N, C-alpha and C positions, 0 to 999 in steps of 0.2 A: 629340277635342275641338278644335274650331277648324278642321277641314278645310274647304276650299271646297265649296260646293254647286253642282253643274252645272245647266245649263238655266235660267239666269237670263233676265231680260227687262228692257228699258229702254234708254235712251240717256243719254249724258252729254255735254253741250256743254262742250268743253274745248279748250284750246290745245295742239295736237299739233305740235311743231316738226319740220321736215324731212320731212313727208309728201309735199310737192309737190302736194297736192290743193287744189282750190278749196274755200273754206269751205262747209260744208253744215250748216245748223241743222235739227234734227228735233224740237226741243222748245222750248217757250216758257217764259219766266220766270213764276213764280207771281205772283199779284196783289200789288202793292206792292214787288216785287223789281226791281232794276235788271238790265238785260241786261249781260253781261260786257263790259268794255272791249275794243276791238280787233275786227278782222274776220277773224281767222285760225282761228276755231273749227272743229273737225271733230266730227262725231257719232261717239261711241264706241258700238258695238253691244255691249251687256253680255252676257257669257257666264256669268259666275259671280262669286261674292263670298266673302270670308272675313273673319273678325275677326282683328285683331292687337292683343290686349290682354294684360295680365298673366295673366288667367284663361283665355283662349282664343286660341290661335294655331296655325298649322300646324306640327306637330312637325318637318317636314322643314327648317324654317328655322333651328332652333337648339335648344340645351338649355334656354334661358331667354328671357325677353322681351327683355332688352337685346341678346342675340345675334341674335334674330330681327329686331329693328328694324335692327340694324347691316347685315344683308344687303340692306336696302332704303335704307340710308344715311339713316335717320330717327332723331331723338332719341327715347329711350324715355320718352315722356310718360306720366304715370300713367293717364290716361283711355284711352290707346291710339288705335287707328285702325280704319277700315274699308277693306278693299282691294277694288276693283272691277276685274276683269280682262275685257278685251274686245278688239275689233278696230275699226280705223278703216275708212273706205270702201274703202281699198286692200288690206285684209286684214292690215295690220301689227298686231303685238301691242303693247298698251299696258296699263299698270296705273295706275289713278287712286286716289290715297290721299285719304281724306276724314276729317274729324274728327267727323262725325255717326255715331258708333258705333251709336246706337239705330236709325237708319234702316236700316243694313246688317243689324243683328240681326233686325229685323222682316222684311226681305226673305228672309233665310235661313230663318227660322221658317216663313214662308208657303210657300216652295218645298219645305221638308221635309214640309209637310202637303198637297202637291200643288196648292196654290193659285197662281194667277197673281199676280205683283206686279211692277210696273214700277219698277225701281230707278233713280230720276233725282234725284240729290242737287242741292241748290241750289248755284249757282256759288261762293258764299261759303264753302261747306263743303269745297271742294277744297283740299287741302294741297299736293299735288304730282301731277304727271303724269309717269310714268316709262316709258321705252321697255322693251319686253319683258315677260315674265311671270316671277315668282319661283317659280311652281309649274307642274308639268306638267299640261296639260289635254288631254283626249281629245275635246273638242267644238270646233266651229267655227261661225261665224256664217253663215247662209244668204245666198246672193246676192252674196258677196264672195269674192275670191281666198283661197286656203288661208292659214292663219296663217303669218306669217314676221316676222322682225325688221325694224323700220323702217330705212330707209337714212338715216343721220345723218352721212354722210361729208362733207357740206357745212357742217356746224356744228362748229367746233373746240371749242366749249364744251358740246357735248352730253354728257349723263351717260352712264355706262357702261350698256350694255344688260343688263337683268335676265335671268338664266337660272336654271332650276331646278337644285337640287343634283344632282350626278351620283349615279345609283343603279345604275350598271353593275356594281358589286361591293359586297359587304357592307361597311358602314362606318357612321358616325354617322347619316347621313340614313336609310339603310335600317333601322337599328335603331329610330330614332324613329318611322318610318312603321309598322313592325311594332307598336310599342307603341300608336300611335294606333289601329290597326286593332283591337287587342284591346280597347281602351277603348270603341270604338264598338260592338263586337260581344261584349261581356262575357258575356252569357247564352249565346251560341253556344259560345264558347271554354270556358266553365265546364262546360257540358253535355258537350262533347266530352271534356274531361279526366275527368269523372265516368264517362262510358261507357268510357273507356280503362282506368280503375282497375278497374271491374267486370269488363271483359273479361279483363284480366290476371289478376285473382283467380280467375275461373272456369277459365281455361286452366291456371293454376298448380295448382289443385285437381285438374284432370283429369290432370295429369302428376305428381301426388303432391307438389306444392309445390316442384318442382325449380327451382333458380336457374340463370340463364344467366350468362355471363361478364361481363355488364354489371351484375350485381347486381339483376336483374329477375326477376319470375316468368316461367315459360316462356310464350312468346308475344311476348317482347321488348318488353313494356310497362314502361317505366322508372318507378320509384317517385319521388315528389316528395321534395324535401328540406324539412325544417322549418327555421324561422328559427333554432332552437336548434342543429340539426345543422350548418347552414351556418356558425354562429358558433364551432364548436369544431373543433379539429384532428382529433379522432377521429370526427367525425360523417359524413364523406363516404362514399358507397358505393364499393366497389371496382369497378374497370372494367378491361377489356382493350381495347387499341387506342386510337384517337383520338376515339371518340365519334361517328363518322360512320355509325352503323348505322341500323337500321330505325326507331329511336326519334326520329330527327332530323326536324324539320319545317322547311319553308321558310316565310318570312314574306312576305306573308300568304296565299300561294296554297293551301298544303296544311294547312289548319287541322285539328286533331284528334289529332295525335301530339305527345308531349312528351318531353323528355329531362331527367333529373336529373343533377346534377353528379357524375358517376361518377369522373372523373379528377381528380387533385390540382390541375392548373392551373385546371380549371373550378371546382372547389370553392373554390379560393383567390380566384378572381374574384368568385364569389358572396359569399364572406365580406367581401371588400373593398367591394363595392357596398352591402351591408347596413350595414357599419360607416360608410361615408360618409353613407348616409341617416340613420343614428342621430346622426352628428355635426351634421347640420342642426339638431337640436333645441337644440344649444348655440350654434351659429353659423349663423343663418339665411342661406340662399343668396340669389343675385339673384332679383328678382321673376320669377315664372313657372316657376321650376325645380320648384316644388311647386304642383300645380293640383288643385282639388277640384270635382267636379260632382255634381249630384243623382243618386242611385241609387234610393233608396226613402225612405219617411218616416223610417226609422231608420238609414240608411246613406248613405255618400258613396263616390264612385268617385275614386280618387287616381291621378294621373299624376306620377311623380317621376323626374327625370333627373339625371345627373351625368356626369363625364368617363368615357366608355366604357360607360355602363350606363343602362338605363331600367327602371322598375318600374311595374307596373299592379296596383292592388289595390282591393278593396272593404273598407271599414272593418269590416264584419261578416263577412268571409270571408277567403280566402287571397290570395296575390299571385303574379304572374308576373314573372320577370326576364329581360331580354334583354341580351346583352353584345356589345360590339365584338369581344372576344377569342374568342367562340364563335359563328362565323357561322351564321345561320339557325336558331338553337335557341331554344326557349322553355323556361325552367326554372321549374317550379312550386315555390312555397314554401308549405308547408302552415301552417295556423294552429296555433301552439303557445302556450305561456304568455307569451312575450315579444312576439310579433308584434302582438297587439291594442294594446298600449301604444305601440309604435312607430308604428303607423298613426294612432292617435288624436293623438299628438304632431305628426305631419306634417300631419294635417288641420287642426290648430289654427294652423299657420303658413301654410297654403295660400292662394293667390289663388282665390276662389270664384266659380263661375258658376251 
């Protein structure tokens, strides 16, 4: 939900401080519009775009909409923003913030469908031009130097250069990126989990139903926890070791293997995450901490975040939990008697897209 789409197109005429370049205009104002004041505009070659709204924003930026806005030093206005990431003629990275959210949404939808769309906002829609990129990109504009931070050393009032959150080790940004990946590829992850259950059951039957030290059927396929088992002291599966066996999966590279909360620390973390999610029903969290997207005519896809945890769920199905305290693991939570009511309550509070 809300991740940037690569391979955008278009130009943005904007004021880029400190580039040291002669102004270059590559677009003309629309009929009836005034040309921006001043002659210092550079053309920004658009690479990608993202939405920054309560319902859709890149998870790497924060657990909720105000936190994500804070990383860009923007006020969390209810209508949100569109982010346009690109390079100037010298290859420097810039992020243009616009208040025309619909324009950016149309561009992203067009690119999703494989259609060309030249994203060129009106000058009056530009809220801010910020140096750097808040998100990591693997693309670059053709015909200009490789992406690099602009040199703003001559401008004592220049804003701090934006940089992506560090993903060198497991932490909040990695956890949210993993949850974003699951939400984008729900069908794939759900199918992999189902195949894992079936494979584990078959292997367990072949071995006479023998259990391994992690509380799994033979074949080292871990069983999911239900919301009820996660919420009771006696519900966790017994485990040996620290949970770093074959059932652990990296996010998002090695989709398809899952781990249940077999150790008490992991089970306690799952219980805490579900308890915090349930507490949102009584004390709604900041905007964007609960987001809901279309899944089918009768279901919604939920993304819920809290301090140290992320939850991805379909309102008509199960959930997956990721924890800062359990690096790289995806913990399935099966649908039990209490989970549907929890998901329905969260969906009622969610920012919807």
